[in-house]
N, C-alpha and C positions, 0 to 999 in steps of 0.2 A: 790588612790589604796588601797584596803583592802584585806587581806588574813586571813581566819579563819582556824586555826589549830584545828582539832577536835580529841578529845579523846586520848590525848598524856599523857604519864607518866612523871610527873614533881615532883621530890622529893617525890616519893612514893604515889602520888595522881594522879588520872585521871582527867585532866582538858581540857578546851578549851582555846585557846589563840588567841586574835584578834590583828592583825597587821594592823595599819593604817599608810599609807605612809611608813616611815622607823622606826616607834616606836611601842613598845608593848603597846597597848592601854588598853587592859583588859585581866585579867586572872580570870576565873571562872569555876565552875563545868559545867555550861551550858550557851552557848552564841549562839544567833540566829541573823544573819545579812544577809538578802537576797541580799545585794549588794556586799558581799565579795566573793572572790574566795575561795573555800573550799579545804583544804588539809587534806585528811584522814590520821590521824596519829595513828590509832589503831595498837597495837603491836609495837609501837615505843616509845622510851624514848627521852626526849629533855634535853640537857645540854648546857652550854656555850661552844662555839667553842674555838679554840686555837689561841694564839698570840705569834708568833715565834719572839723572841726579838733579835736574831742575826743570820744572814746567809749571804751567798754569792750566790745569786740565780742562776746565769748562770753557776756556777760550776757543774750543772747537766751535762754539756758537757764533764766534766773531771771525771765523775764517773768511778772508777776503774783504773784511770791513776796514775802511780807512787805510788804503794801501799807499805805499811809496812816500811816506812822510818821515822826517827825522824823529828821533826818540821822544823828545819832550812834547812836540806837537802831536805825535801819534798817541802818547799817553793821555793827554788832555781829552782827546776825542774818545779814546777807549773808556776812560773812567766815566764819562757821561753815559755811554751806552751800557756799561756794566751796571750802573745804578738802576737800570730798568729790569734787570734780571732777578727773578724770584728764586726762592729755594728750590722749587720744582724745576725751573729752568736749569739751575746749577746741577741738579741731579741728572737731568736729561743730557746736559752737556758733558758731564763726567762719564756717563755710560758710553757716549759716543767716543770720547777720548780713550777710554779703556779698551773698547772694541778695536780702535785703530792701533793702539799700542800692542795688544795681543796679536793682531794680524801681522804686525811688523816685528814680532819676536821679543817684545819687552815684557818682563814679569815683575818689575818694580819701578815706581816713580816717586820722586820727592816733589811735593806739590806746594803751592802757595796761592791761596785764593780766599774767596768769601763763602759764606754759608757752608762752613766746614762739616756740619752734621750731614748735609746732603751728599757731600763728597765721600765721607766715610761710609755712609750707607751703600752707595754705589760700589765702592771697593769691596766691601764685605760680601755683597751679593754676587759679585762677579769673580771673586776668589783670587784677586791679584794682590801682590805685596805693595804696600804704599806707606809713605811717611807724609802725613798731611800737615802742612804748615798753617798754624793759626796766625793770621796776618794782623799786624799792628801798625797803626799810623796815628800820629797825633791828632789829625783832623777827624778821626772816628769819634772822638769825645770820650770823656772819663767813664761814662756809663757803659759804652760798648767795650772799651778796653777792660773794664772790670768784669763784664760778662765773658769776654774771651779768656781771661785768666781763670775765672770760676769753672768754665767748661774744661779748660786744659787740666786743671787740678783734679777734677772729677774723672776725666777720661784717662789720665796718666796712671790711675790706680787700678784700672781694669786690666785683665789678662788678654792681650790681643797678640796672637802669634804673627799675623801677617800685616795688620794695619796698626800703625802707631802715629803719633803726632810730633811736631816740633813747634818751637816758638819762633815766629818769623817776622821780626821787624822789617818793614818793607825796604827801606834804604836810608842813607844818611840825609837825604834831602826831604824825607817825609817823617823822620823820627829824630827827636832831639836826644841829647846825651842821657838825660834822665830816663826817658822811655827805653833806650837801648840797655841801660844798666838794669832797669827793672825787669826787662825781658830776659836778660842773661842770668840774673840771679835766680829768677823763677826756673829757668831751664836747668841750671845747676842743681837746685834744690830737689827737682823732680826727675833728674837723670834723663833729660830730654835733649834732642838736637836743637841747634840754634842756626837758623837759615836766613840769609839776607842777600840782597843785591849789593854789589860793590864794584866800584871802578869800571863801570860799564861804558862811560863816555868821557871824552876829554873835558867837556863842560863840567861834569861832576867833579873831576879832579881839580880844575881851576877854581870852582866854587868852594871846594873843601879847603884849598890853600888860602883862599881869600877869607873864609869864615873862621877856620881853625888854625891857620898857620902851618898846615901840614897836609899831605895827600891822604886819601881815604883809609888805606890800610894802617898807616901810622896813627891816624886819628882813632880808629877802633881799638888799636893796640893800647893807645894812651888811656882809654877809658876802661880797659881790661875786659874785653868781651870776645877775645880770641882764644880758642883751645881746640882739642882734637875732636870735639863734637860740633864745631862751627863750620857750616857750609857757606862758602862764598861764591855766589853766582856771578859769572862773567870774568872779573879780574882782567879786563882787556888792557888797562893802562897801569902797569906796575913799574915802579922803580926797582933797581937792584936791591935796595934796602928793604923794600916792601916784600919782595920775593923771599928774602932771608927771614923776615918776621913771620910770614905765613908758614915757612918750613919749621922754624923754631917752635911755633905753637902747634904744629902738626894739624893745622886747619886744612879743610878740604876745598879744593878749587873745582867748581863745576863749569867746565868750558862749554860754551854754546855758539859754535861757529856760524851756523846758518842764520840765527837771529842777529848776531853781531854784524854779519855781512848785509842782511836785508835792511837793517836800521842804520847802516853805515857807521856803526859804533867804533870800528877799528879791528885790529888783529891781535889776538892773545899771543904773547911771546912764550910759546911752549918750551923753547930751548932754554930760556932763562929760568923758567920754573923747574925744568928737569935738572938743570945745573945745580940748583939748590935743594934737590930731592923733595920738591913739593908733591903732595898727593894730587894727581890730576884725574878727574872723572869727566864724564860727558853728559850733557843734557840737551834737550831740544828747545827749551823755552816754550812759550805758548803758541798755539796754532795761529794766533793773529799776527805773530811776528816771525813765522817760520816758512811756510804755513803747514808743516807736516810734523807728525810725531814719530817718524821713522828713524830709529837709531842706525839703520843701515845707511840711509842718506847722510846722517850726521857724521858717521865715521868717514865716509868718502870725502865729504867737504872738509872735515878736520884735517885729513891727510893732504888733500890737494891744496888747501889754503896754506898749510905750513910749507909745502914745497915751493909754491910761487912766492911766498913771503920771504923765505930765506934764499930763494933761487938755488935750491939744492934738492936733487931728487931723493936723497937719503932722509930728508926731514919728514916728519910725520909718517914713519914707516908703518906698514900694516900691522905688524905684531904689537907695536907700542900702542897704536890707536885702538886696536882690539881690546887691549888690557884696560884702557880708559873706559871703554863701554861695558866691560864685563867684570872681571875680578876686582878692579880698583874700586868700583862702586859698591860691590857686595862687601868687601873688606871694610870700606869706610863706614858703612851702615851697620856693621856687626852681624851681617848675614852669613851663615855657614854654607856658602854656595859660591857661584862665580867660576868654578872649575869643576871638571867631571872626574871625580875619583871617589873611592870607597870612603864612607863615613860622612860625605857631604850631603846636604839637603838636595833633593832631586829637582833642581831647576834645569830643564833641558830644552833645547831648540833643535828641531829636526828639519834638515834642508834637503830639497829634492835634487838628487844628483843627476837625474835625467832631464832636468830643465836645461834648455839650450845655453843659458847664461852661466851654467856651472861646468861646462865642458869646453875643451879638455881640462882635467882637474890636476894641474901641476901643483897647485897650492890652494887648499880649500879656503883658508882665511883670506887670502888675496882675492879669490873669486867673489867671496861674500862682500868684501868692502868695495872693490872697484867695479864689479860686474853685475852682481845680483840685484834683485829688488824683492818686494814683498811676495811676489808671485812664486818665488823660489822656496817659500816657507810652507812646510807641510803641516807640522804640528808643534804645539807649545805646551810644555809641562811646567807647573809651578808648585813647589813643595809636594811633589809626588802625585799631583792631580793634573789631568789634561785640561787646560783652558781652551785649547783648540785642537781638534783632531781632524786630520785630512782636510784642512782648510775651513772647517766650520766651527763657529762659536755659538753656543746655545743662546737663543733669543736675539740673534743679530738682526733678523728681519724687522722686529718691532723697534729696535733702537734706531735703525735707519729710517723707518717710516716716520717716527717722531721727529727726527732731525730735519726731515724735509719741510716741516711746518715753520721752521725759522728762516726768515729772510727780511 
């Protein structure tokens, strides 16, 4: 299968791009290939799409539920509501989430939720990349924990190019050291990512010091569960020493600015993390605490939050934040994408240059982060296949009609 992208703006140059199977085969000023399907990209710019490094996809069904509460009060209410959701509900909620993500330019998400089989099914049907966190908590009970490990062991042996799994102990306040170690050892043995919430609130830090005699990152480091396949969601409250520990272990920070602001959790110290060469990526968190899955919005808030926090207009600059949302996430997950060059997998996002929010176009990336919205997105390609073409995702009408039944 070959697709020829004609006359697209790539980094201030009009080029043609030839996609062969799932790879970017050639980029040149003029390409002719009579066997290729032609995609006319005049008046479009192409950029890497987004890699959402932390979310809870099916929380689309809880958008707008239990608003304006602090984290732990919000969590207690959410958990009660989540207990009512069936596997079919989770499937429907995941499809709605994927539709929203595709429409806003995302081709990959790292998830953590329940009924993982239903989430995986939705991802495979809709063609998106995903890493599905199999969630663990002590209060699930030994039988459910064993079932989760059994499922993960079976799934990890299958050949899944776009959809994989991670082992995801929820947090230090829901998982004890024994469960954390068991999860980590399983992840290592099966070459899986290890995904957890960490240092999201000041209360979590204070409780960790009271219970373990050290803050959360130091605690996880002391029990040996940090490495280069460990995803740490939030990391809002880090000491200098903890930033060093994360960097030394090459663990991955998933920054979630909108959720952290909405739940009044605090402000991630991006400059401290960058000072220690930490790997910073971007996530939206779930729809109940954001309430959007748009990485365009997340980039804007990440940038503006840094500027006002440091009172420095150069903080959270657009090029850096764009990397958090694109190539940093792809590299962290071992995906051969996140930038547009020959030999990379064809993950592409096409932007409407004729949209009023994209003109004048002094700087495409700046316009996307500070000015654009999802209306500016024309088409989305993942692994050489269009997930959305000219604003339309196959089956979107049915997904939205089903979503209307939840309230």
